[in-house]
Every structure is written in C-alpha cells, then in structure tokens.
N, CA and C atoms as a LAMMPS dump frame, in Angstrom:
ITEM: TIMESTEP
0
ITEM: NUMBER OF ATOMS
453
ITEM: BOX BOUNDS ff ff ff
-5.0000000000000000e+02 5.0000000000000000e+02
-5.0000000000000000e+02 5.0000000000000000e+02
-5.0000000000000000e+02 5.0000000000000000e+02
ITEM: ATOMS id mol type element x y z
1 1 1 N 168.223 -200.857 -422.774
2 1 2 C 168.624 -200.595 -421.416
3 1 3 C 169.518 -199.346 -421.329
4 2 1 N 170.449 -199.179 -422.265
5 2 2 C 171.311 -197.998 -422.278
6 2 3 C 170.457 -196.737 -422.359
7 3 1 N 169.408 -196.8 -423.152
8 3 2 C 168.534 -195.644 -423.31
9 3 3 C 167.915 -195.247 -421.969
10 4 1 N 167.402 -196.216 -421.256
11 4 2 C 166.708 -195.949 -419.998
12 4 3 C 167.671 -195.614 -418.86
13 5 1 N 168.766 -196.347 -418.749
14 5 2 C 169.669 -196.233 -417.607
15 5 3 C 170.721 -195.135 -417.771
16 6 1 N 171.164 -194.905 -419
17 6 2 C 172.251 -193.948 -419.232
18 6 3 C 171.763 -192.678 -419.93
19 7 1 N 171.084 -192.841 -421.057
20 7 2 C 170.744 -191.679 -421.874
21 7 3 C 169.636 -190.828 -421.256
22 8 1 N 168.559 -191.431 -420.812
23 8 2 C 167.452 -190.638 -420.254
24 8 3 C 167.861 -189.769 -419.067
25 9 1 N 168.582 -190.312 -418.086
26 9 2 C 168.987 -189.442 -416.97
27 9 3 C 169.87 -188.273 -417.414
28 10 1 N 170.756 -188.512 -418.366
29 10 2 C 171.612 -187.434 -418.843
30 10 3 C 170.827 -186.372 -419.578
31 11 1 N 169.981 -186.798 -420.507
32 11 2 C 169.214 -185.828 -421.282
33 11 3 C 168.263 -185.013 -420.425
34 12 1 N 167.875 -185.548 -419.273
35 12 2 C 166.975 -184.795 -418.39
36 12 3 C 167.625 -183.522 -417.847
37 13 1 N 168.944 -183.43 -417.948
38 13 2 C 169.654 -182.238 -417.482
39 13 3 C 169.708 -181.127 -418.532
40 14 1 N 169.292 -181.439 -419.743
41 14 2 C 169.359 -180.477 -420.844
42 14 3 C 167.987 -179.908 -421.165
43 15 1 N 167.978 -178.904 -421.998
44 15 2 C 166.746 -178.32 -422.509
45 15 3 C 165.908 -179.44 -423.14
46 16 1 N 164.617 -179.536 -422.82
47 16 2 C 163.784 -180.633 -423.348
48 16 3 C 163.774 -180.73 -424.87
49 17 1 N 163.993 -179.631 -425.575
50 17 2 C 163.983 -179.699 -427.04
51 17 3 C 165.184 -180.463 -427.588
52 18 1 N 166.154 -180.762 -426.743
53 18 2 C 167.322 -181.533 -427.177
54 18 3 C 167.079 -183.038 -427.103
55 19 1 N 166 -183.425 -426.447
56 19 2 C 165.672 -184.845 -426.287
57 19 3 C 164.681 -185.254 -427.374
58 20 1 N 165.208 -185.744 -428.473
59 20 2 C 164.378 -186.18 -429.594
60 20 3 C 164.747 -187.615 -429.958
61 21 1 N 163.886 -188.23 -430.716
62 21 2 C 164.183 -189.591 -431.171
63 21 3 C 165.456 -189.594 -432.026
64 22 1 N 165.633 -188.553 -432.844
65 22 2 C 166.831 -188.443 -433.666
66 22 3 C 168.087 -188.342 -432.801
67 23 1 N 168.004 -187.549 -431.744
68 23 2 C 169.155 -187.397 -430.845
69 23 3 C 169.474 -188.718 -430.154
70 24 1 N 168.462 -189.391 -429.654
71 24 2 C 168.688 -190.665 -428.975
72 24 3 C 169.283 -191.707 -429.928
73 25 1 N 168.77 -191.753 -431.141
74 25 2 C 169.293 -192.717 -432.121
75 25 3 C 170.762 -192.437 -432.417
76 26 1 N 171.106 -191.157 -432.593
77 26 2 C 172.508 -190.815 -432.856
78 26 3 C 173.381 -191.116 -431.641
79 27 1 N 172.902 -190.819 -430.443
80 27 2 C 173.686 -191.099 -429.234
81 27 3 C 173.947 -192.596 -429.088
82 28 1 N 172.943 -193.395 -429.361
83 28 2 C 173.126 -194.846 -429.28
84 28 3 C 174.106 -195.311 -430.353
85 29 1 N 173.92 -194.85 -431.592
86 29 2 C 174.798 -195.271 -432.683
87 29 3 C 176.247 -194.864 -432.414
88 30 1 N 176.453 -193.641 -431.964
89 30 2 C 177.821 -193.171 -431.715
90 30 3 C 178.43 -193.893 -430.522
91 31 1 N 177.65 -194.116 -429.478
92 31 2 C 178.155 -194.878 -428.338
93 31 3 C 178.56 -196.291 -428.738
94 32 1 N 177.759 -196.916 -429.59
95 32 2 C 178.114 -198.252 -430.084
96 32 3 C 179.372 -198.184 -430.942
97 33 1 N 179.438 -197.189 -431.801
98 33 2 C 180.593 -197.056 -432.694
99 33 3 C 181.875 -196.815 -431.891
100 34 1 N 181.787 -196.003 -430.874
101 34 2 C 182.969 -195.605 -430.117
102 34 3 C 183.404 -196.623 -429.058
103 35 1 N 182.454 -197.185 -428.314
104 35 2 C 182.844 -198.018 -427.166
105 35 3 C 182.037 -199.307 -427.007
106 36 1 N 181.012 -199.459 -427.841
107 36 2 C 180.067 -200.584 -427.688
108 36 3 C 179.406 -200.538 -426.307
109 37 1 N 179.481 -199.396 -425.633
110 37 2 C 179.003 -199.229 -424.259
111 37 3 C 179.646 -200.262 -423.33
112 38 1 N 180.904 -200.559 -423.601
113 38 2 C 181.677 -201.493 -422.783
114 38 3 C 182.935 -200.864 -422.217
115 39 1 N 183.483 -199.892 -422.913
116 39 2 C 184.787 -199.341 -422.536
117 39 3 C 184.666 -197.865 -422.148
118 40 1 N 184.93 -197.58 -420.898
119 40 2 C 184.91 -196.192 -420.433
120 40 3 C 186.254 -195.509 -420.658
121 41 1 N 187.275 -196.287 -420.894
122 41 2 C 188.598 -195.769 -421.237
123 41 3 C 188.995 -196.415 -422.559
124 42 1 N 189.442 -195.584 -423.467
125 42 2 C 189.853 -196.091 -424.771
126 42 3 C 190.999 -197.084 -424.613
127 43 1 N 190.896 -198.182 -425.33
128 43 2 C 191.96 -199.171 -425.314
129 43 3 C 193.175 -198.549 -426.001
130 44 1 N 194.264 -198.437 -425.288
131 44 2 C 195.505 -197.854 -425.812
132 44 3 C 195.32 -196.429 -426.341
133 45 1 N 194.506 -195.649 -425.663
134 45 2 C 194.302 -194.271 -426.107
135 45 3 C 193.817 -193.366 -424.986
136 46 1 N 193.686 -192.088 -425.274
137 46 2 C 193.347 -191.118 -424.235
138 46 3 C 191.856 -190.875 -424.034
139 47 1 N 190.988 -191.387 -424.89
140 47 2 C 189.573 -191.04 -424.836
141 47 3 C 188.887 -191.648 -423.611
142 48 1 N 187.825 -190.946 -423.153
143 48 2 C 187.138 -191.335 -421.92
144 48 3 C 185.619 -191.35 -422.106
145 49 1 N 184.96 -192.192 -421.307
146 49 2 C 183.504 -192.281 -421.317
147 49 3 C 183.007 -193.127 -422.485
148 50 1 N 181.729 -193.492 -422.432
149 50 2 C 181.158 -194.334 -423.478
150 50 3 C 181.231 -193.683 -424.859
151 51 1 N 181.253 -192.338 -424.904
152 51 2 C 181.316 -191.643 -426.189
153 51 3 C 182.747 -191.26 -426.547
154 52 1 N 183.707 -191.727 -425.754
155 52 2 C 185.134 -191.613 -426.044
156 52 3 C 185.586 -190.179 -426.339
157 53 1 N 185.416 -189.321 -425.339
158 53 2 C 185.853 -187.932 -425.452
159 53 3 C 187.334 -187.787 -425.157
160 54 1 N 188.009 -187.064 -426.023
161 54 2 C 189.363 -186.605 -425.747
162 54 3 C 189.253 -185.165 -425.26
163 55 1 N 190.335 -184.629 -424.764
164 55 2 C 190.298 -183.272 -424.218
165 55 3 C 189.859 -182.24 -425.253
166 56 1 N 190.241 -182.424 -426.505
167 56 2 C 189.858 -181.469 -427.544
168 56 3 C 188.337 -181.425 -427.723
169 57 1 N 187.676 -182.57 -427.649
170 57 2 C 186.22 -182.611 -427.755
171 57 3 C 185.543 -181.937 -426.58
172 58 1 N 186.092 -182.165 -425.395
173 58 2 C 185.55 -181.516 -424.194
174 58 3 C 185.729 -180.007 -424.302
175 59 1 N 186.902 -179.599 -424.739
176 59 2 C 187.152 -178.163 -424.924
177 59 3 C 186.185 -177.563 -425.934
178 60 1 N 185.908 -178.296 -426.987
179 60 2 C 184.957 -177.823 -427.988
180 60 3 C 183.578 -177.592 -427.411
181 61 1 N 183.09 -178.532 -426.615
182 61 2 C 181.77 -178.395 -425.994
183 61 3 C 181.767 -177.224 -425.01
184 62 1 N 182.825 -177.092 -424.237
185 62 2 C 182.891 -176.02 -423.245
186 62 3 C 183.044 -174.63 -423.868
187 63 1 N 183.53 -174.558 -425.093
188 63 2 C 183.813 -173.24 -425.674
189 63 3 C 182.917 -172.839 -426.844
190 64 1 N 182.219 -173.776 -427.454
191 64 2 C 181.398 -173.442 -428.622
192 64 3 C 180.207 -172.582 -428.198
193 65 1 N 179.899 -171.599 -429.002
194 65 2 C 178.807 -170.674 -428.658
195 65 3 C 177.456 -171.381 -428.524
196 66 1 N 177.253 -172.461 -429.261
197 66 2 C 175.978 -173.178 -429.186
198 66 3 C 175.848 -174.02 -427.925
199 67 1 N 176.958 -174.414 -427.327
200 67 2 C 176.913 -175.327 -426.178
201 67 3 C 177.451 -174.717 -424.883
202 68 1 N 178.093 -173.588 -424.964
203 68 2 C 178.784 -172.963 -423.825
204 68 3 C 177.892 -172.864 -422.577
205 69 1 N 176.757 -172.202 -422.694
206 69 2 C 175.894 -171.99 -421.525
207 69 3 C 175.326 -173.299 -420.985
208 70 1 N 174.871 -174.158 -421.89
209 70 2 C 174.277 -175.425 -421.442
210 70 3 C 175.316 -176.321 -420.777
211 71 1 N 176.532 -176.335 -421.305
212 71 2 C 177.591 -177.15 -420.701
213 71 3 C 177.865 -176.694 -419.277
214 72 1 N 177.864 -175.405 -419.067
215 72 2 C 178.1 -174.876 -417.724
216 72 3 C 176.95 -175.177 -416.773
217 73 1 N 175.726 -175.152 -417.285
218 73 2 C 174.575 -175.517 -416.436
219 73 3 C 174.645 -176.987 -416.029
220 74 1 N 175.021 -177.83 -416.962
221 74 2 C 175.161 -179.265 -416.662
222 74 3 C 176.259 -179.461 -415.617
223 75 1 N 177.391 -178.825 -415.811
224 75 2 C 178.492 -178.948 -414.849
225 75 3 C 178.058 -178.472 -413.465
226 76 1 N 177.332 -177.371 -413.406
227 76 2 C 176.857 -176.859 -412.113
228 76 3 C 175.908 -177.868 -411.462
229 77 1 N 174.998 -178.428 -412.243
230 77 2 C 174.045 -179.403 -411.695
231 77 3 C 174.749 -180.641 -411.163
232 78 1 N 175.842 -181.027 -411.813
233 78 2 C 176.579 -182.228 -411.412
234 78 3 C 177.74 -181.918 -410.466
235 79 1 N 177.886 -180.65 -410.123
236 79 2 C 178.962 -180.183 -409.223
237 79 3 C 180.348 -180.543 -409.765
238 80 1 N 180.525 -180.236 -411.044
239 80 2 C 181.803 -180.453 -411.716
240 80 3 C 182.305 -179.1 -412.192
241 81 1 N 183.544 -178.775 -411.893
242 81 2 C 184.115 -177.521 -412.356
243 81 3 C 184.168 -177.544 -413.877
244 82 1 N 183.656 -176.508 -414.543
245 82 2 C 183.599 -176.53 -416.013
246 82 3 C 184.935 -176.18 -416.675
247 83 1 N 185.912 -177.041 -416.429
248 83 2 C 187.214 -176.911 -417.087
249 83 3 C 187.475 -178.201 -417.853
250 84 1 N 188.367 -178.113 -418.802
251 84 2 C 188.68 -179.29 -419.611
252 84 3 C 189.167 -180.44 -418.73
253 85 1 N 190.103 -180.151 -417.84
254 85 2 C 190.663 -181.226 -417.01
255 85 3 C 189.636 -181.836 -416.065
256 86 1 N 188.821 -181.001 -415.429
257 86 2 C 187.801 -181.532 -414.51
258 86 3 C 186.779 -182.385 -415.245
259 87 1 N 186.328 -181.906 -416.392
260 87 2 C 185.342 -182.66 -417.167
261 87 3 C 185.945 -183.934 -417.743
262 88 1 N 187.175 -183.861 -418.172
263 88 2 C 187.863 -185.045 -418.711
264 88 3 C 187.968 -186.132 -417.638
265 89 1 N 188.328 -185.741 -416.446
266 89 2 C 188.418 -186.712 -415.353
267 89 3 C 187.043 -187.289 -415.012
268 90 1 N 186.039 -186.43 -414.965
269 90 2 C 184.698 -186.853 -414.544
270 90 3 C 183.974 -187.682 -415.601
271 91 1 N 184.214 -187.384 -416.866
272 91 2 C 183.433 -188.016 -417.935
273 91 3 C 183.677 -189.523 -418.026
274 92 1 N 184.775 -189.979 -417.468
275 92 2 C 185.083 -191.407 -417.511
276 92 3 C 183.985 -192.228 -416.854
277 93 1 N 183.523 -191.802 -415.702
278 93 2 C 182.53 -192.578 -414.946
279 93 3 C 181.22 -191.856 -414.714
280 94 1 N 181.114 -190.603 -415.087
281 94 2 C 179.871 -189.863 -414.907
282 94 3 C 179.096 -189.919 -416.223
283 95 1 N 178.198 -190.891 -416.305
284 95 2 C 177.456 -191.101 -417.539
285 95 3 C 176.561 -189.922 -417.889
286 96 1 N 176 -189.249 -416.888
287 96 2 C 175.153 -188.086 -417.172
288 96 3 C 175.965 -186.999 -417.871
289 97 1 N 177.157 -186.753 -417.391
290 97 2 C 178.023 -185.768 -418.038
291 97 3 C 178.381 -186.223 -419.453
292 98 1 N 178.701 -187.49 -419.617
293 98 2 C 179.077 -188.013 -420.928
294 98 3 C 177.931 -187.872 -421.926
295 99 1 N 176.722 -188.223 -421.514
296 99 2 C 175.549 -188.089 -422.395
297 99 3 C 175.36 -186.625 -422.78
298 100 1 N 175.4 -185.755 -421.787
299 100 2 C 175.191 -184.335 -422.064
300 100 3 C 176.236 -183.783 -423.018
301 101 1 N 177.491 -184.119 -422.802
302 101 2 C 178.529 -183.605 -423.681
303 101 3 C 178.403 -184.196 -425.089
304 102 1 N 178.015 -185.462 -425.197
305 102 2 C 177.806 -186.052 -426.517
306 102 3 C 176.654 -185.343 -427.234
307 103 1 N 175.573 -185.107 -426.514
308 103 2 C 174.432 -184.409 -427.133
309 103 3 C 174.808 -182.975 -427.489
310 104 1 N 175.546 -182.317 -426.614
311 104 2 C 175.956 -180.941 -426.895
312 104 3 C 176.922 -180.872 -428.072
313 105 1 N 177.775 -181.865 -428.219
314 105 2 C 178.669 -181.879 -429.37
315 105 3 C 177.844 -181.974 -430.659
316 106 1 N 176.822 -182.807 -430.676
317 106 2 C 175.926 -182.874 -431.839
318 106 3 C 175.193 -181.546 -432.041
319 107 1 N 174.854 -180.882 -430.945
320 107 2 C 174.14 -179.604 -430.995
321 107 3 C 174.968 -178.52 -431.689
322 108 1 N 176.286 -178.657 -431.66
323 108 2 C 177.137 -177.646 -432.29
324 108 3 C 177.117 -177.737 -433.816
325 109 1 N 176.618 -178.834 -434.357
326 109 2 C 176.539 -178.963 -435.814
327 109 3 C 175.388 -178.101 -436.336
328 110 1 N 175.587 -177.412 -437.45
329 110 2 C 174.535 -176.53 -437.954
330 110 3 C 173.361 -177.264 -438.605
331 111 1 N 173.567 -178.503 -439.04
332 111 2 C 172.512 -179.24 -439.718
333 111 3 C 171.599 -179.935 -438.709
334 112 1 N 170.333 -180.147 -439.095
335 112 2 C 169.464 -180.951 -438.224
336 112 3 C 169.953 -182.395 -438.19
337 113 1 N 169.665 -183.085 -437.117
338 113 2 C 170.045 -184.495 -437.021
339 113 3 C 169.326 -185.304 -438.091
340 114 1 N 169.952 -186.373 -438.546
341 114 2 C 169.365 -187.149 -439.637
342 114 3 C 168.146 -187.953 -439.195
343 115 1 N 167.296 -188.221 -440.164
344 115 2 C 166.139 -189.074 -439.919
345 115 3 C 166.511 -190.539 -440.002
346 116 1 N 165.524 -191.368 -439.772
347 116 2 C 165.738 -192.813 -439.653
348 116 3 C 166.334 -193.438 -440.907
349 117 1 N 166.051 -192.919 -442.058
350 117 2 C 166.529 -193.549 -443.296
351 117 3 C 167.816 -192.92 -443.817
352 118 1 N 168.325 -191.908 -443.144
353 118 2 C 169.48 -191.177 -443.67
354 118 3 C 170.782 -191.594 -442.996
355 119 1 N 171.151 -192.854 -443.208
356 119 2 C 172.347 -193.428 -442.597
357 119 3 C 173.612 -192.693 -443.029
358 120 1 N 173.665 -192.249 -444.27
359 120 2 C 174.855 -191.557 -444.757
360 120 3 C 175.028 -190.19 -444.093
361 121 1 N 173.918 -189.489 -443.882
362 121 2 C 174.006 -188.206 -443.174
363 121 3 C 174.394 -188.433 -441.718
364 122 1 N 173.906 -189.505 -441.114
365 122 2 C 174.321 -189.844 -439.757
366 122 3 C 175.826 -190.056 -439.679
367 123 1 N 176.363 -190.796 -440.645
368 123 2 C 177.804 -191.032 -440.702
369 123 3 C 178.553 -189.719 -440.88
370 124 1 N 178.08 -188.874 -441.784
371 124 2 C 178.741 -187.603 -442.051
372 124 3 C 178.789 -186.737 -440.79
373 125 1 N 177.671 -186.689 -440.065
374 125 2 C 177.638 -185.88 -438.843
375 125 3 C 178.523 -186.473 -437.753
376 126 1 N 178.528 -187.782 -437.649
377 126 2 C 179.421 -188.436 -436.684
378 126 3 C 180.874 -188.082 -436.986
379 127 1 N 181.284 -188.21 -438.225
380 127 2 C 182.666 -187.906 -438.616
381 127 3 C 182.983 -186.432 -438.348
382 128 1 N 182.063 -185.565 -438.69
383 128 2 C 182.287 -184.122 -438.52
384 128 3 C 182.43 -183.751 -437.046
385 129 1 N 181.603 -184.329 -436.203
386 129 2 C 181.618 -183.972 -434.778
387 129 3 C 182.721 -184.7 -434.007
388 130 1 N 182.866 -185.992 -434.216
389 130 2 C 183.816 -186.782 -433.415
390 130 3 C 185.227 -186.789 -433.99
391 131 1 N 185.355 -186.657 -435.272
392 131 2 C 186.664 -186.702 -435.936
393 131 3 C 187.483 -187.915 -435.495
394 132 1 N 186.921 -189.102 -435.661
395 132 2 C 187.634 -190.306 -435.197
396 132 3 C 188.934 -190.524 -435.97
397 133 1 N 189.934 -190.995 -435.262
398 133 2 C 191.226 -191.244 -435.887
399 133 3 C 191.19 -192.4 -436.869
400 134 1 N 190.454 -193.437 -436.518
401 134 2 C 190.354 -194.617 -437.384
402 134 3 C 188.873 -194.982 -437.544
403 135 1 N 188.162 -194.24 -438.39
404 135 2 C 186.731 -194.513 -438.542
405 135 3 C 186.475 -195.871 -439.202
406 136 1 N 185.43 -196.528 -438.761
407 136 2 C 185.076 -197.853 -439.274
408 136 3 C 183.684 -197.779 -439.9
409 137 1 N 183.64 -197.391 -441.137
410 137 2 C 182.356 -197.219 -441.837
411 137 3 C 181.582 -198.532 -441.908
412 138 1 N 182.283 -199.646 -441.937
413 138 2 C 181.627 -200.94 -442.114
414 138 3 C 180.709 -201.32 -440.944
415 139 1 N 180.893 -200.726 -439.781
416 139 2 C 180.026 -201.045 -438.636
417 139 3 C 178.906 -200.027 -438.443
418 140 1 N 179.008 -198.876 -439.079
419 140 2 C 178.086 -197.769 -438.808
420 140 3 C 176.632 -198.091 -439.128
421 141 1 N 176.346 -198.657 -440.283
422 141 2 C 174.955 -198.85 -440.687
423 141 3 C 174.168 -199.648 -439.645
424 142 1 N 174.74 -200.745 -439.177
425 142 2 C 174.041 -201.569 -438.181
426 142 3 C 173.822 -200.796 -436.881
427 143 1 N 174.813 -200.02 -436.465
428 143 2 C 174.662 -199.234 -435.233
429 143 3 C 173.633 -198.122 -435.41
430 144 1 N 173.646 -197.475 -436.571
431 144 2 C 172.69 -196.405 -436.843
432 144 3 C 171.261 -196.94 -436.822
433 145 1 N 171.005 -198.016 -437.56
434 145 2 C 169.655 -198.562 -437.598
435 145 3 C 169.282 -199.176 -436.241
436 146 1 N 170.262 -199.748 -435.548
437 146 2 C 169.999 -200.266 -434.199
438 146 3 C 169.657 -199.152 -433.234
439 147 1 N 170.292 -197.993 -433.42
440 147 2 C 169.994 -196.835 -432.573
441 147 3 C 168.545 -196.428 -432.7
442 148 1 N 168.03 -196.49 -433.918
443 148 2 C 166.611 -196.148 -434.121
444 148 3 C 165.71 -197.193 -433.474
445 149 1 N 166.111 -198.45 -433.538
446 149 2 C 165.309 -199.5 -432.927
447 149 3 C 165.261 -199.343 -431.405
448 150 1 N 166.381 -198.884 -430.825
449 150 2 C 166.471 -198.759 -429.365
450 150 3 C 166.023 -197.409 -428.829
451 151 1 N 165.962 -196.401 -429.7
452 151 2 C 165.599 -195.057 -429.239
453 151 3 C 164.126 -195.014 -428.919
C-alpha cells in the first residue's frame, strides 16, 4: 500500500529513470528503518517525514550537484519554496516531497543501487546517505528483503 499510495505519486514527479525496482525497494526499506511509516515526526528528535529528514539532509539534497536541479523542479511542482526551512516544514506531511527528497538523496551516491541479494550494500548505502545517529543493523535485513517483496 505504501508503494501505491505514497511512493508512486512522489516518484512520478521525478525523471522516469529514477523509478526503478531497486529505488522502490530501498525507499521502502529506509522508510521502514526510519519510521515504520508510522511516525512523521521523530520521537524525541528533529527529523521529519516518513524518511526522517533533518535540516542537514534537506540542505544536502537542495545543494548537491546531482540533485540540485531536480529538487527545485519538485519544489516548483509542489509550490514549495526551495529553501531548507520551507522544505523542512513541508516534508512532515507532504509525502510526495518526502519521497522525492529520499530518492534524490540516494541519487547523490556515486554507486548504483544494490540488487535484491545485496543486503550489505543496501545497508552501506543507507548509512552513507542517511547517517543515522543510532543505526539498528539488526532490523535492516528484514526491511531490505521486505522492500523487494513490496516494490
């Protein structure tokens, strides 16, 4: 359901080459890892949206050369000012923006997204892109493989 209701509408705002099974699997796995798709505001923390963006992550998407133009196109389509504060406020409840920024954050990584059997590379890319304060490796494998099942 998350794939159909949340991820598909968001990805439709991006370049079609960004919508792959690998991308969807990673988006589902990271969303599960970060919020279980239940918490739009981090419990006792500053992160926002299902993918739990902090201002530094939003700034990264808005400023990275690989995502700069696409982030601005998404913001224009959603009528959101492309600033850190505006996006931070909007990402809490604007799932399309959250999906796009999560996908764009993955897009900034130089490596291709991992395949279905490469759970360790999925974890490595998640850590590299999200830089979680308290990573929980013990839950990742189930979320990663579940992401492939749901993608």
